[in-house]
N, C-alpha and C positions, 0 to 999 in steps of 0.2 A: 504494500500500500504506500509506504513512504517512497519507494523507488519511482512509482508512477507520479507522485506529487513532485518529486525533485526533477523528474524528466519534463513535466509540464511547466514547472517553474523555469527550467533552463530554456525551453522553447520560447516562453514568454520574455525572458531576458534577452534572447537573441533577437526577437521581434522588436523590443524596445531599442536596442542598440542600433539595429538597422534603420528604424524609423527616425531616430535622432541623428543618425549619420546622414540621411537624406535631407533632413531639415536644415542641418548646419552647412550643407553645400549651398553657399550663398551667392548672391549676385556679385560680391566682391571677388570671389574666385573666378567667375566668368569674365569679369572685367580685366583681372590680372592676366588671365590666359589670352584675352584679346590683345592686350598691350604687348605682352611678350612675343606672341606669334607675329604681330605686325612688325615689331622691331627686328626680329630675326629674319623674317621674310624680306624686309627691305635690305638688310645686309647681304642676304643671299642673292638679291637681284641687282647688285651693283655691277655695272658693265665695265669691267676692268680693261678690256681692250679699247674701249672708247676713251677711258681715262688716260691711258698711255699714248694712244695714237692721235687722239683728238677727234672732234666732230664739228660739223657746221650747224650753227643755230640760226635758222632763218625766221625772222619776225614777219608775220603776215599782217599784223595790225599796225597801222601807221601812228596810232595814238600812244604806243608804248615808247617810253624813253629808254633807249639802249645805252645811254652814257652812264646812267646810274647803276651801280652794282650793289646788291643783286638785282637782277631784272625781275620785276613783279608782273606775272601773267595772271589774268583774270580767269582764263579757261584754256583748255588744251587746243582750242581752235586759233589761238593767237600766234602760234609758232609751229614749225615743223623741224625735225632733226634730220640732217643728211650726213651719212657716214662716208660717202665717197664723192669726190669732186666732179665726177662725170655726170652726176644727176642734178647738179645745180643749173637752174635755167638762167635766162638773161637777167633776172632780178638779183644779181650777186651783191648789190649794194646793201641789201637788207640782211645779208648773212655774215655772221662772225665766226671765225675759226677759234674754237675753245679747246685748249689742251690742259690737262690736269684738273678738269672739272668732273664732278661725280654726276652720273645719270644712272637711272635704273632701267631694267628691262621689264615691261609691263607683264608679259606672259610668264616670265620666271617668278615675278612677285606673286601673281595669282596662284600659280601651281604650288609654290612653297608655302604660302599662307594657308591654303586649304588643307594641304598635307599636314602641316604642323598643328593646325586647329583640330582637325579630325582625329589626330593621334591622342589628344588629351581631353576630349569632351566626356561628359557624363552621359551614360547610356539611358538614364531615365528621363531625359529631356529631349525635346525637339529643337533643333537649331535651324534658323534660316539666315544664311550668309548673303549679304548684299555688299558687293564692292562697288561703291558709288563713283569713285574717281581715282584714276592713277595718272599723275602727271610725271613724265619721265625726267624732265629738267625744268627747274630744280626739283629734286625728288620729293613728291608729296602724294600721300594716299589718304582716302577716306573710306572707312569700312564700318558697316553696321551689322550687328548680330541681334536677331530677335530670338528670345528663348521662351519656350513653352513647356511647362511641366506636363508629363504624360504618365501619371501614375495609374489611372484607372481607365484609360481610353483605348479603344480598339479601332478607332477611325483612322483613315489615312492621314499622314502628316500634313499634307498641303491643305486638306479640308479643315484641320484644326486651326491653322493660322487664319483661314478665312472666316471660320465660324466664331472664333473667340478673339476679336481684335483688342478687347480691353484686358485680357489675361496675360498678354505678352509682356516680357521684360526686355527692354531695348537698351543695348549698349552700343555706343558709337565712339569712334576715335578718328581724329584727323592728325596725321603724323607727317612731320617734315624731317628728312634726313639731313643733318648738318655735318659740316666738315671743319676741321681745324685749319685756321689760316696761319701759316708760318711767317 
C-alpha cells in the first residue's frame, strides 16, 4: 500500500517539476536566443572576400549625401552593390570603390539565422520567423519572432497564428553590425 502511495507521489512530483519547468521558460529566454542567433548569424554572413578585394557602392538616390561617413540609407532601394567593374554602367559617377568595409551576404544570414534559431527552440511552442529587412551595406537586419504556446492544441501551426492573434508573444530586434575604426 505504501509503495503505491510513494509511486503516485513520485509521478505527481515529476508532473509538478515538468509543469514549473515549462512555466519558467520565459519570454526573456526567447529574446536572448533571438539576440544571440542574430549576432552570430551576422558574423557568419560577413563577406570577407569583398572586405579584402573591395566592392563598388552605387547610390541610386540623388538625395543621399555621399560625402558624409557613414552613409545613411533609408531603404535597400537607395543603392546597389557591384562586385566586378565590368557590370558598372555609364553612371560611374554615383559609384564609390570601398575597400576594407564590412558587408554581409543576405542569403548566408538567413540560412545561418534559421539554423541557429531552430537548433535551440523549445518544442512546446510554435514559432513564426519573419525576416523583415536585410541591408547588406552597412550591415543591418530586422527580425521578428512570434511565439505561441501549444500545450493542448492539435490544430495546424499556421491556423493557430491566424486564429489567436492576441495570444502571441512578439519579439523583434533591429541589429547593426559595427566595426572598429583604427
